[in-house]
Biopython code that builds the backbone (N, CA, C, O; Angstrom):
import numpy as np
from Bio.PDB.StructureBuilder import StructureBuilder

atoms = [
    (1, "UNK", "N", (127.114, -35.059, -54.880)),
    (1, "UNK", "CA", (126.538, -36.323, -55.555)),
    (1, "UNK", "C", (126.121, -37.042, -54.519)),
    (1, "UNK", "O", (126.764, -37.068, -53.470)),
    (2, "UNK", "N", (124.888, -37.772, -54.711)),
    (2, "UNK", "CA", (124.147, -38.633, -53.825)),
    (2, "UNK", "C", (124.904, -39.989, -53.969)),
    (2, "UNK", "O", (125.537, -40.285, -54.982)),
    (3, "UNK", "N", (124.792, -40.732, -52.946)),
    (3, "UNK", "CA", (125.478, -42.117, -52.703)),
    (3, "UNK", "C", (124.107, -42.885, -52.283)),
    (3, "UNK", "O", (123.782, -43.222, -51.144)),
    (4, "UNK", "N", (123.494, -43.046, -53.310)),
    (4, "UNK", "CA", (122.157, -43.881, -53.149)),
    (4, "UNK", "C", (122.383, -45.412, -53.770)),
    (4, "UNK", "O", (123.308, -45.563, -54.568)),
    (5, "UNK", "N", (121.620, -46.445, -53.443)),
    (5, "UNK", "CA", (121.855, -47.610, -53.835)),
    (5, "UNK", "C", (121.357, -47.628, -55.356)),
    (5, "UNK", "O", (120.255, -47.140, -55.606)),
    (6, "UNK", "N", (122.024, -48.097, -56.227)),
    (6, "UNK", "CA", (122.106, -48.424, -57.687)),
    (6, "UNK", "C", (121.462, -49.650, -57.980)),
    (6, "UNK", "O", (121.855, -50.672, -57.417)),
    (7, "UNK", "N", (120.483, -49.687, -58.824)),
    (7, "UNK", "CA", (120.082, -51.134, -59.354)),
    (7, "UNK", "C", (119.389, -51.583, -58.270)),
    (7, "UNK", "O", (119.268, -52.805, -58.184)),
    (8, "UNK", "N", (118.829, -50.797, -57.288)),
    (8, "UNK", "CA", (118.183, -51.851, -56.152)),
    (8, "UNK", "C", (116.961, -52.496, -56.415)),
    (8, "UNK", "O", (116.773, -53.495, -55.721)),
    (9, "UNK", "N", (116.030, -52.194, -57.262)),
    (9, "UNK", "CA", (114.937, -52.932, -57.755)),
    (9, "UNK", "C", (115.133, -53.892, -58.393)),
    (9, "UNK", "O", (114.310, -54.806, -58.344)),
    (10, "UNK", "N", (116.418, -54.009, -59.289)),
    (10, "UNK", "CA", (116.873, -55.283, -60.079)),
    (10, "UNK", "C", (117.459, -56.183, -59.026)),
    (10, "UNK", "O", (117.182, -57.381, -58.967)),
    (11, "UNK", "N", (118.263, -55.584, -58.210)),
    (11, "UNK", "CA", (118.971, -56.701, -57.119)),
    (11, "UNK", "C", (117.873, -57.241, -56.258)),
    (11, "UNK", "O", (117.910, -58.433, -55.955)),
    (12, "UNK", "N", (116.933, -56.504, -55.850)),
    (12, "UNK", "CA", (115.641, -57.039, -54.803)),
    (12, "UNK", "C", (115.039, -58.232, -55.765)),
    (12, "UNK", "O", (114.940, -59.414, -55.437)),
    (13, "UNK", "N", (114.685, -57.690, -56.947)),
    (13, "UNK", "CA", (114.185, -58.841, -57.696)),
    (13, "UNK", "C", (114.863, -60.133, -57.961)),
    (13, "UNK", "O", (114.239, -61.183, -58.115)),
    (14, "UNK", "N", (116.193, -60.029, -58.011)),
    (14, "UNK", "CA", (116.855, -61.003, -58.236)),
    (14, "UNK", "C", (117.005, -61.949, -56.992)),
    (14, "UNK", "O", (117.130, -63.160, -57.173)),
    (15, "UNK", "N", (116.992, -61.356, -55.607)),
    (15, "UNK", "CA", (116.977, -61.872, -54.554)),
    (15, "UNK", "C", (115.539, -62.821, -54.329)),
    (15, "UNK", "O", (115.504, -64.009, -54.007)),
    (16, "UNK", "N", (114.442, -61.959, -54.588)),
    (16, "UNK", "CA", (113.428, -62.771, -54.839)),
    (16, "UNK", "C", (113.235, -64.033, -55.598)),
    (16, "UNK", "O", (112.734, -65.052, -55.123)),
    (17, "UNK", "N", (113.620, -63.906, -56.680)),
    (17, "UNK", "CA", (113.776, -65.051, -57.684)),
    (17, "UNK", "C", (114.471, -66.152, -57.149)),
    (17, "UNK", "O", (113.987, -67.275, -57.297)),
    (18, "UNK", "N", (115.655, -65.979, -56.481)),
    (18, "UNK", "CA", (116.722, -66.862, -55.844)),
    (18, "UNK", "C", (115.761, -67.691, -54.645)),
    (18, "UNK", "O", (115.690, -68.917, -54.555)),
    (19, "UNK", "N", (115.115, -66.793, -53.841)),
    (19, "UNK", "CA", (114.670, -67.041, -52.727)),
    (19, "UNK", "C", (113.524, -68.122, -53.010)),
    (19, "UNK", "O", (113.474, -69.189, -52.398)),
    (20, "UNK", "N", (112.633, -67.753, -53.969)),
    (20, "UNK", "CA", (111.432, -68.583, -54.387)),
    (20, "UNK", "C", (111.482, -69.435, -55.697)),
    (20, "UNK", "O", (110.423, -69.794, -56.212)),
    (21, "UNK", "N", (112.749, -69.785, -56.277)),
    (21, "UNK", "CA", (113.003, -70.613, -57.470)),
    (21, "UNK", "C", (112.227, -71.714, -57.221)),
    (21, "UNK", "O", (111.338, -71.801, -58.069)),
    (22, "UNK", "N", (112.191, -72.800, -56.214)),
    (22, "UNK", "CA", (111.388, -74.026, -56.225)),
    (22, "UNK", "C", (109.844, -73.653, -56.330)),
    (22, "UNK", "O", (109.156, -74.347, -57.079)),
    (23, "UNK", "N", (109.264, -72.627, -55.648)),
    (23, "UNK", "CA", (107.930, -72.416, -55.849)),
    (23, "UNK", "C", (107.514, -71.855, -57.146)),
    (23, "UNK", "O", (106.472, -72.259, -57.662)),
    (24, "UNK", "N", (108.237, -70.963, -57.712)),
    (24, "UNK", "CA", (108.009, -70.470, -58.980)),
    (24, "UNK", "C", (107.962, -71.543, -60.050)),
    (24, "UNK", "O", (107.114, -71.534, -60.941)),
    (25, "UNK", "N", (109.022, -72.584, -59.916)),
    (25, "UNK", "CA", (109.003, -73.498, -60.956)),
    (25, "UNK", "C", (107.953, -74.441, -60.990)),
    (25, "UNK", "O", (107.539, -74.956, -62.028)),
    (26, "UNK", "N", (107.433, -74.714, -59.624)),
    (26, "UNK", "CA", (106.648, -75.626, -59.387)),
    (26, "UNK", "C", (105.094, -74.935, -59.857)),
    (26, "UNK", "O", (104.057, -75.581, -59.710)),
    (27, "UNK", "N", (105.108, -73.729, -60.358)),
    (27, "UNK", "CA", (103.901, -72.880, -60.815)),
    (27, "UNK", "C", (102.980, -72.736, -59.700)),
    (27, "UNK", "O", (101.774, -72.789, -59.943)),
    (28, "UNK", "N", (103.364, -72.571, -58.576)),
    (28, "UNK", "CA", (102.373, -72.182, -57.426)),
    (28, "UNK", "C", (102.607, -70.716, -57.105)),
    (28, "UNK", "O", (101.554, -70.184, -56.752)),
    (29, "UNK", "N", (103.674, -69.871, -57.114)),
    (29, "UNK", "CA", (104.159, -68.718, -56.709)),
    (29, "UNK", "C", (104.447, -67.877, -57.969)),
    (29, "UNK", "O", (105.084, -68.404, -58.880)),
    (30, "UNK", "N", (104.015, -66.586, -58.081)),
    (30, "UNK", "CA", (104.511, -65.526, -59.157)),
    (30, "UNK", "C", (105.093, -64.256, -58.215)),
    (30, "UNK", "O", (104.451, -63.680, -57.336)),
    (31, "UNK", "N", (106.266, -64.015, -58.566)),
    (31, "UNK", "CA", (106.802, -62.916, -57.623)),
    (31, "UNK", "C", (107.323, -61.756, -58.494)),
    (31, "UNK", "O", (108.049, -61.930, -59.473)),
    (32, "UNK", "N", (106.888, -60.546, -58.053)),
    (32, "UNK", "CA", (107.309, -59.420, -58.810)),
    (32, "UNK", "C", (107.606, -58.236, -57.896)),
    (32, "UNK", "O", (106.731, -57.445, -57.545)),
    (33, "UNK", "N", (109.070, -58.142, -57.475)),
    (33, "UNK", "CA", (109.365, -57.104, -56.399)),
    (33, "UNK", "C", (108.840, -57.309, -55.226)),
    (33, "UNK", "O", (109.159, -58.352, -54.654)),
    (34, "UNK", "N", (108.179, -56.648, -54.755)),
    (34, "UNK", "CA", (107.465, -56.897, -53.250)),
    (34, "UNK", "C", (106.114, -57.634, -53.282)),
    (34, "UNK", "O", (105.401, -57.721, -52.282)),
    (35, "UNK", "N", (105.824, -58.115, -54.373)),
    (35, "UNK", "CA", (104.393, -58.709, -54.594)),
    (35, "UNK", "C", (104.531, -60.201, -54.636)),
    (35, "UNK", "O", (105.181, -60.720, -55.544)),
    (36, "UNK", "N", (104.018, -60.843, -53.803)),
    (36, "UNK", "CA", (104.091, -62.326, -53.610)),
    (36, "UNK", "C", (102.591, -62.943, -54.092)),
    (36, "UNK", "O", (101.638, -62.799, -53.326)),
    (37, "UNK", "N", (102.428, -63.567, -55.259)),
    (37, "UNK", "CA", (100.975, -64.031, -55.702)),
    (37, "UNK", "C", (100.890, -65.783, -55.468)),
    (37, "UNK", "O", (101.468, -66.524, -56.264)),
    (38, "UNK", "N", (100.393, -66.133, -54.721)),
    (38, "UNK", "CA", (100.221, -67.484, -54.510)),
    (38, "UNK", "C", (99.030, -68.156, -55.125)),
    (38, "UNK", "O", (97.969, -67.649, -54.761)),
    (39, "UNK", "N", (98.918, -69.166, -55.966)),
    (39, "UNK", "CA", (97.753, -69.641, -56.534)),
    (39, "UNK", "C", (97.606, -71.283, -56.584)),
    (39, "UNK", "O", (98.427, -71.989, -57.171)),
    (40, "UNK", "N", (96.759, -71.661, -56.075)),
    (40, "UNK", "CA", (96.358, -72.987, -56.027)),
    (40, "UNK", "C", (94.865, -73.326, -56.168)),
    (40, "UNK", "O", (93.965, -72.490, -56.237)),
    (41, "UNK", "N", (94.712, -74.733, -56.203)),
    (41, "UNK", "CA", (93.328, -75.290, -56.512)),
    (41, "UNK", "C", (92.370, -75.235, -55.178)),
    (41, "UNK", "O", (91.256, -74.711, -55.146)),
    (42, "UNK", "N", (92.988, -75.839, -54.162)),
    (42, "UNK", "CA", (92.419, -75.853, -52.784)),
    (42, "UNK", "C", (92.773, -75.281, -51.827)),
    (42, "UNK", "O", (93.933, -74.869, -51.808)),
    (43, "UNK", "N", (91.892, -75.049, -50.679)),
    (43, "UNK", "CA", (92.336, -74.059, -49.711)),
    (43, "UNK", "C", (93.688, -75.009, -48.828)),
    (43, "UNK", "O", (94.694, -74.419, -48.435)),
    (44, "UNK", "N", (93.561, -75.972, -48.697)),
    (44, "UNK", "CA", (94.551, -76.893, -48.009)),
    (44, "UNK", "C", (95.928, -76.676, -48.526)),
    (44, "UNK", "O", (96.872, -76.550, -47.747)),
    (45, "UNK", "N", (96.087, -76.624, -49.946)),
    (45, "UNK", "CA", (96.946, -76.289, -50.629)),
    (45, "UNK", "C", (97.729, -75.108, -50.556)),
    (45, "UNK", "O", (98.942, -74.908, -50.603)),
    (46, "UNK", "N", (96.617, -74.284, -50.414)),
    (46, "UNK", "CA", (97.073, -72.956, -50.413)),
    (46, "UNK", "C", (97.602, -72.490, -49.287)),
    (46, "UNK", "O", (98.414, -71.564, -49.294)),
    (47, "UNK", "N", (97.133, -73.175, -48.040)),
    (47, "UNK", "CA", (97.715, -72.935, -46.716)),
    (47, "UNK", "C", (99.037, -73.324, -46.502)),
    (47, "UNK", "O", (99.831, -72.688, -45.808)),
    (48, "UNK", "N", (99.343, -74.624, -47.238)),
    (48, "UNK", "CA", (100.755, -75.240, -47.386)),
    (48, "UNK", "C", (101.513, -74.549, -48.158)),
    (48, "UNK", "O", (102.672, -74.426, -47.761)),
    (49, "UNK", "N", (101.184, -73.949, -49.347)),
    (49, "UNK", "CA", (102.204, -73.057, -50.122)),
    (49, "UNK", "C", (102.436, -71.771, -49.231)),
    (49, "UNK", "O", (103.575, -71.303, -49.229)),
    (50, "UNK", "N", (101.488, -71.180, -48.499)),
    (50, "UNK", "CA", (101.477, -70.027, -47.750)),
    (50, "UNK", "C", (102.668, -70.288, -46.589)),
    (50, "UNK", "O", (103.555, -69.457, -46.394)),
    (51, "UNK", "N", (102.591, -71.283, -46.005)),
    (51, "UNK", "CA", (103.268, -71.752, -44.963)),
    (51, "UNK", "C", (104.860, -71.771, -45.540)),
    (51, "UNK", "O", (105.762, -71.181, -44.944)),
    (52, "UNK", "N", (105.030, -72.388, -46.549)),
    (52, "UNK", "CA", (106.270, -72.512, -47.209)),
    (52, "UNK", "C", (106.818, -71.084, -47.634)),
    (52, "UNK", "O", (108.022, -70.888, -47.472)),
    (53, "UNK", "N", (106.112, -70.172, -48.111)),
    (53, "UNK", "CA", (106.412, -68.880, -48.507)),
    (53, "UNK", "C", (106.894, -68.123, -47.326)),
    (53, "UNK", "O", (107.859, -67.370, -47.462)),
    (54, "UNK", "N", (106.243, -68.271, -46.056)),
    (54, "UNK", "CA", (106.618, -67.746, -44.941)),
    (54, "UNK", "C", (107.916, -68.096, -44.433)),
    (54, "UNK", "O", (108.715, -67.324, -43.902)),
    (55, "UNK", "N", (108.088, -69.592, -44.685)),
    (55, "UNK", "CA", (109.432, -70.292, -44.058)),
    (55, "UNK", "C", (110.615, -69.652, -45.030)),
    (55, "UNK", "O", (111.686, -69.359, -44.498)),
    (56, "UNK", "N", (110.436, -69.443, -46.388)),
    (56, "UNK", "CA", (111.574, -69.040, -47.315)),
    (56, "UNK", "C", (111.720, -67.343, -46.740)),
    (56, "UNK", "O", (112.826, -66.804, -46.705)),
    (57, "UNK", "N", (110.765, -66.798, -46.415)),
    (57, "UNK", "CA", (110.857, -65.396, -45.972)),
    (57, "UNK", "C", (111.818, -65.276, -44.562)),
    (57, "UNK", "O", (112.730, -64.464, -44.406)),
    (58, "UNK", "N", (111.441, -66.135, -43.742)),
    (58, "UNK", "CA", (112.090, -66.067, -42.299)),
    (58, "UNK", "C", (113.456, -66.566, -42.515)),
    (58, "UNK", "O", (114.373, -66.035, -41.887)),
    (59, "UNK", "N", (113.703, -67.570, -43.371)),
    (59, "UNK", "CA", (115.015, -68.263, -43.515)),
    (59, "UNK", "C", (116.154, -67.033, -44.057)),
    (59, "UNK", "O", (117.348, -67.073, -43.763)),
    (60, "UNK", "N", (115.559, -66.014, -44.850)),
    (60, "UNK", "CA", (116.229, -65.153, -45.435)),
    (60, "UNK", "C", (116.171, -63.730, -44.613)),
    (60, "UNK", "O", (116.747, -62.718, -45.013)),
    (61, "UNK", "N", (115.446, -63.794, -43.485)),
    (61, "UNK", "CA", (115.487, -62.443, -42.567)),
    (61, "UNK", "C", (114.809, -61.506, -43.367)),
    (61, "UNK", "O", (115.267, -60.376, -43.535)),
    (62, "UNK", "N", (113.767, -61.878, -43.866)),
    (62, "UNK", "CA", (112.573, -60.968, -44.692)),
    (62, "UNK", "C", (111.356, -61.055, -43.930)),
    (62, "UNK", "O", (111.036, -62.057, -43.291)),
    (63, "UNK", "N", (110.708, -60.038, -44.001)),
    (63, "UNK", "CA", (109.287, -59.939, -43.205)),
    (63, "UNK", "C", (108.197, -59.454, -44.060)),
    (63, "UNK", "O", (108.390, -59.016, -45.194)),
    (64, "UNK", "N", (107.005, -59.545, -43.476)),
    (64, "UNK", "CA", (105.956, -58.995, -44.290)),
    (64, "UNK", "C", (105.245, -58.030, -43.550)),
    (64, "UNK", "O", (105.238, -58.164, -42.327)),
    (65, "UNK", "N", (104.571, -56.967, -44.121)),
    (65, "UNK", "CA", (104.000, -55.714, -43.314)),
    (65, "UNK", "C", (102.392, -56.478, -43.382)),
    (65, "UNK", "O", (101.727, -56.536, -44.416)),
    (66, "UNK", "N", (102.097, -56.857, -42.468)),
    (66, "UNK", "CA", (100.604, -57.544, -42.196)),
    (66, "UNK", "C", (99.475, -56.749, -42.759)),
    (66, "UNK", "O", (98.510, -57.329, -43.258)),
    (67, "UNK", "N", (99.547, -55.479, -42.701)),
    (67, "UNK", "CA", (98.653, -54.593, -42.996)),
    (67, "UNK", "C", (98.635, -54.554, -44.676)),
    (67, "UNK", "O", (97.631, -54.071, -45.198)),
    (68, "UNK", "N", (99.553, -54.974, -45.408)),
    (68, "UNK", "CA", (99.394, -54.902, -46.685)),
    (68, "UNK", "C", (99.326, -56.469, -47.301)),
    (68, "UNK", "O", (99.721, -56.773, -48.426)),
    (69, "UNK", "N", (98.755, -57.373, -46.348)),
    (69, "UNK", "CA", (98.676, -58.654, -46.837)),
    (69, "UNK", "C", (97.457, -59.003, -47.005)),
    (69, "UNK", "O", (96.666, -58.433, -46.253)),
    (70, "UNK", "N", (96.903, -59.958, -47.940)),
    (70, "UNK", "CA", (95.668, -60.648, -48.142)),
    (70, "UNK", "C", (95.955, -62.068, -48.225)),
    (70, "UNK", "O", (96.814, -62.557, -48.958)),
    (71, "UNK", "N", (95.199, -62.698, -47.443)),
    (71, "UNK", "CA", (95.263, -64.219, -47.407)),
    (71, "UNK", "C", (93.990, -64.698, -47.895)),
    (71, "UNK", "O", (92.967, -64.014, -47.881)),
    (72, "UNK", "N", (94.072, -65.986, -48.366)),
    (72, "UNK", "CA", (92.819, -66.740, -48.685)),
    (72, "UNK", "C", (91.922, -65.825, -49.510)),
    (72, "UNK", "O", (90.811, -65.683, -48.998)),
    (73, "UNK", "N", (92.116, -65.147, -50.689)),
    (73, "UNK", "CA", (91.248, -64.501, -51.484)),
    (73, "UNK", "C", (90.705, -65.243, -52.607)),
    (73, "UNK", "O", (91.361, -66.183, -53.056)),
    (74, "UNK", "N", (89.670, -64.956, -53.075)),
    (74, "UNK", "CA", (89.180, -65.598, -54.338)),
    (74, "UNK", "C", (89.569, -64.955, -55.665)),
    (74, "UNK", "O", (89.740, -65.598, -56.701)),
    (75, "UNK", "N", (89.705, -63.534, -55.540)),
    (75, "UNK", "CA", (90.386, -62.722, -56.414)),
    (75, "UNK", "C", (91.333, -61.462, -55.750)),
    (75, "UNK", "O", (91.188, -60.875, -54.678)),
    (76, "UNK", "N", (92.186, -61.315, -56.638)),
    (76, "UNK", "CA", (92.896, -60.113, -56.028)),
    (76, "UNK", "C", (93.437, -58.903, -56.989)),
    (76, "UNK", "O", (93.524, -59.116, -58.198)),
    (77, "UNK", "N", (93.700, -57.979, -56.593)),
    (77, "UNK", "CA", (94.224, -56.872, -57.755)),
    (77, "UNK", "C", (95.578, -57.127, -57.415)),
    (77, "UNK", "O", (96.029, -57.109, -56.270)),
    (78, "UNK", "N", (96.356, -57.420, -58.704)),
    (78, "UNK", "CA", (97.979, -57.696, -58.775)),
    (78, "UNK", "C", (98.453, -56.975, -60.067)),
    (78, "UNK", "O", (98.137, -57.408, -61.175)),
    (79, "UNK", "N", (99.114, -56.017, -59.925)),
    (79, "UNK", "CA", (99.784, -55.074, -61.025)),
    (79, "UNK", "C", (98.691, -54.578, -61.861)),
    (79, "UNK", "O", (98.751, -54.627, -63.089)),
    (80, "UNK", "N", (97.576, -54.046, -61.143)),
    (80, "UNK", "CA", (96.692, -53.350, -61.794)),
    (80, "UNK", "C", (95.802, -53.948, -62.419)),
    (80, "UNK", "O", (94.997, -53.266, -63.054)),
    (81, "UNK", "N", (95.683, -55.492, -62.420)),
    (81, "UNK", "CA", (94.730, -56.266, -62.941)),
    (81, "UNK", "C", (94.085, -57.183, -61.677)),
    (81, "UNK", "O", (94.613, -57.508, -60.614)),
    (82, "UNK", "N", (92.641, -57.494, -62.244)),
    (82, "UNK", "CA", (92.017, -58.476, -61.213)),
    (82, "UNK", "C", (92.184, -59.700, -61.632)),
    (82, "UNK", "O", (91.766, -60.085, -62.725)),
    (83, "UNK", "N", (92.867, -60.493, -60.734)),
    (83, "UNK", "CA", (93.064, -61.794, -61.119)),
    (83, "UNK", "C", (92.275, -62.714, -60.238)),
    (83, "UNK", "O", (92.212, -62.576, -59.017)),
    (84, "UNK", "N", (91.613, -63.760, -60.992)),
    (84, "UNK", "CA", (90.668, -64.780, -60.359)),
    (84, "UNK", "C", (90.604, -65.934, -60.889)),
    (84, "UNK", "O", (91.296, -65.976, -61.907)),
    (85, "UNK", "N", (90.031, -66.987, -60.633)),
    (85, "UNK", "CA", (90.091, -68.420, -61.071)),
    (85, "UNK", "C", (89.196, -68.334, -62.658)),
    (85, "UNK", "O", (88.176, -67.660, -62.808)),
    (86, "UNK", "N", (89.723, -69.016, -63.539)),
    (86, "UNK", "CA", (89.167, -68.862, -64.677)),
    (86, "UNK", "C", (89.529, -67.878, -65.574)),
    (86, "UNK", "O", (88.951, -67.786, -66.656)),
]
sb = StructureBuilder()
sb.init_structure("model")
sb.init_model(0)
sb.init_chain("A")
sb.init_seg("    ")
for serial, (resi, resn, name, xyz) in enumerate(atoms, 1):
    if name == "N":
        sb.init_residue(resn, " ", resi, " ")
    sb.init_atom(name, np.array(xyz, "f"), 0.0, 1.0, " ", f" {name:<3s}", serial, name[0])
structure = sb.get_structure()
């Protein structure tokens, strides 16, 4: 019998929801497992929210893999969809 983590994805999603509760409630961030989508109307606001997201991750000893990150994009592929303004 293998002793693997049970319900790992659900547990990780619950952790991400707990960490980003304030930003999700403010309507600035969407989180699905290890995908964090930041959406704002101005570049300055985007940079501020990005900084807050990074602070939240650092506080909980989580980190990003830089090669998988895209910053300040006008459109992104998210969960198989292309998301852009409008």
